[in-house]
N, C-alpha and C positions, 0 to 999 in steps of 0.2 A: 626666726619667728619672734616677734616682740612679745614680751611678757605683760600681761594685764596686771597692774598693781591692785591690791585690795581696795585702795581708795578710788581708783578709776572704776573698778568693777562695782563698788558700792554706789557710786554716782549713777552708773548706767542702770543698775537694778532699781535704785530709788526712783529714777525717772520712769521706768517701766511700771513700778509699783504705783506711782502717782497716776499713771495712765489708767491702770486697772481699778484702783481704789480711790483715786481723787484726793489723796492726802500725802503729806510728807513727814509726818511724825508717826512713831510706833507706840502701840499700847502693849501692855503686859501680855495679853493673849497672843498678839502677833509675834512677839519675840519668842514666847514659849512654843508656838506652833513651828516656827523656824528651827528652834533648838531641838525639838522632837524629831524633825526631819533630818537634821544634821547628826543626831545620835544614831538614828537608823542607818545612815550611810556609814557611820563609824563602826558599827557592829559588823556590817558586811565587809568593810575594808580589813579590820583587824582579824576577823575569822579567816578570810581568804589568805591573808598574809601568814597567819599561824600554820596553815596547811602546808606551807613551803619551808617550814623550819622544824626544829626539834629541840628538846631539852629545855633549858631555862628560858631561852628567848621565846620558844613556843608558849610556855606557861605564862610568860609576861604579856605576850600579845593577847592570849586568851583572857588574861586578867583585865587588860584594857577593854576588850570586847564586853566583858561582864560589867565593867565600869560604865560603858556606854549604855548597856541595857538598864542598869540601875538608874543612871541619869534620866533615861527616857521615862522610866516609871515615875521618878520624882517630878519631872517636868509635866508629865501627863496629869499627875495628881494636882499640881499647882494650877494647871490649865483648867481642870474641872472645878477647882475651888473658887474660881472667879465668877462673879455674877454674870448672867447672860447678857444683860444690857443690849447694846446695839451691835453685837458681834456676829450676827447671823451670816454676814458676808464671808466670814472665815470658813464656813462650811460649803460655800459654792465651789463647784468643781474647778472652775478656772483659777480661783484663789488657792485651792489646795494644790493644784498642779504647779502654780507659780512657786509656792514654798518648797515643794519637792524638787523641782528643777533648780531652784536657787541653791538649795542645800547641796545638790550634786555638783553644780558648777562651782560653788564656793568651796566645797570641801573635798571629799575623798575621791571623787571621780574626775577630777580636773585633768588627770594624766590618762591618756587613752591607752598607752601600752603598759604591759606588765613589766614591773621592774626586773632588771637583769640579775640583781643580787639582793641579798638581805640588807646590806648597807644602803643600797639605793631605795629599797622599800621603806626602811626606817627613816631615811632622809625625806621621802615623800610624806610619811606620817608626821614628821616634825614640821615640815613646811605647811602642811594642812592645819596642824594645831596652831601654828604661829599665825597663819592667815585668819583662822577662826577667832583667835584672841584679838587680833587687830580689828577685825570686823566688829566683834562685840564692843570693843572699846570705842570704835567710831559711832556706834549706836547710842552711847551715853549722852551725846549732844542732842539726841532726837527723842528722848524719853523723859517722863516724869515719874515721880514716886507712885507706886511701888516698883515699877518696871526697872528703875535704876538699881535697886537692891538685887533684883533677879539677875540682871546683867553682871553685877559684881560677883555674884556667886558662880555664874557660868564662866566668867573669866578665870576665877580661881581654880575651878575644875579643869579647864582646858590647859592652864599653866601646869597643873599637876601631871597631865598626860604628856605634855611637851617634855617635862623633866624626866619622866619615866623613859621615854623614847631616847632622850639624850644619854641617860645612864646605860641603856641597852647598847647604844652605839659605842660608847666608851668601852664597854665590856667586850665588844666584838674585836676591838683593836688590841686587846691584851693577849 
């Protein structure tokens, strides 16, 4: 089975997005709407994974889920702080469905089967965080201020998650 790279996936999704919305650049509200959807997927992923573990790893995964909830709250506040302007299309059902499906395909539900081990699950989480980081970095070429600052903050948060998971994986091998 061939692997779809983040860049290929981004190009495919960007084409679909262009078909739906008729544009190829992203504004702050679009990025935040996608980020909110991705955080929701992250909460579900880390909570489900935590149910399969115990001890320090479980606490760490639940901490990541709480981070995702906190991020969602922050991103929702930022989203609500933007002026309404011409963003009514963001509330159309087809656009909302697009962002939710995109977040699922891009992130935590890209693997259909349940991981066989905790290490495999952590690897999935690390891969997802890495893909998310690469995706947000790829968006930097398609945004203007203040969206670029939001993306940089998102990238830093996701890098923090990746490093936490990497630390958990290292501790598993000890």
